[in-house]
C-alpha positions in Angstrom: 154.1 110.0 89.1 152.7 113.0 87.3 150.4 115.4 89.2 147.5 114.7 86.8 147.8 110.9 87.5 147.7 111.5 91.3 144.7 113.8 90.8 142.8 111.1 88.8 143.6 108.4 91.4 142.3 110.7 94.2 139.1 111.5 92.2 138.5 107.9 91.5 138.9 107.0 95.2 136.5 109.7 96.2 134.0 108.5 93.6 134.2 104.9 94.7 133.7 106.0 98.4 130.7 108.2 97.5 129.0 105.5 95.5 129.7 102.9 98.3 128.2 105.2 101.0 125.2 106.1 98.9 124.5 102.4 98.2 124.8 101.4 101.8 122.4 104.2 102.9 119.9 103.3 100.2 119.9 99.6 101.1 119.9 100.2 104.9 117.3 102.9 104.9 114.9 101.2 102.5 114.6 98.0 104.5 113.6 99.9 107.7 110.5 101.4 106.1 108.9 98.1 105.0 106.1 96.4 106.9 106.8 92.8 108.0 105.6 90.2 105.5 105.2 87.4 107.9 102.4 88.9 110.0 98.9 88.5 108.7 95.4 89.7 109.7 92.4 87.5 109.4 89.1 88.6 107.9 85.6 87.2 107.5 82.9 88.3 105.1 79.4 87.5 106.4 77.9 88.3 103.1 79.5 85.3 101.3 81.0 83.5 104.3 84.5 83.9 102.9 87.6 83.8 105.2 90.8 85.4 104.1 94.0 86.9 105.4 96.0 90.0 104.4 99.6 90.8 105.2 100.2 94.0 107.1 101.6 95.5 103.9 98.6 94.5 101.8 96.2 95.8 104.5 98.1 99.2 104.5 97.9 99.3 100.7 94.2 98.7 100.7 93.6 101.2 103.5 95.6 103.9 101.5 93.7 103.1 98.3 90.4 103.4 100.1 89.4 99.7 99.9 88.3 100.0 103.5 85.4 101.9 105.1 84.7 102.9 108.7 82.2 100.6 110.3 79.2 102.3 112.1 79.9 102.0 115.8 83.7 101.6 115.3 86.0 99.3 113.4 86.8 98.9 109.7 85.1 97.0 106.9 87.3 95.7 104.1 86.4 94.9 100.5 85.9 91.1 100.2 88.0 89.6 97.4 85.3 87.0 96.6 82.0 89.0 96.5 83.6 92.5 96.3 81.3 94.0 99.0 82.7 96.2 101.8 81.4 93.7 104.4 84.6 91.8 105.6 85.4 92.3 109.3 88.5 91.3 111.3 88.4 87.7 112.5 91.4 86.0 113.9 90.1 82.6 113.2 87.2 81.1 111.2 85.1 80.7 114.3 85.2 84.4 115.2 
């Protein structure tokens, strides 16, 4: 086998290994940063009597985009998807 052929085979093996490792790190690292989809938070809007739930991921998105406000005396008020007022409070069930 010629030296240039050996060199090309070695370079190809290094390239395949590098792409494989990079893909594995990307896929493994990306999944660890995601919030769970299957956990939900219940909310109730007293202004329009609307009950709704948000996933942890959706609540985090709304919090980061300032669709939540601090409630006087503590807590958080969320923008209601029905009446669009910042009056929705956490409620784990409709009777809360």
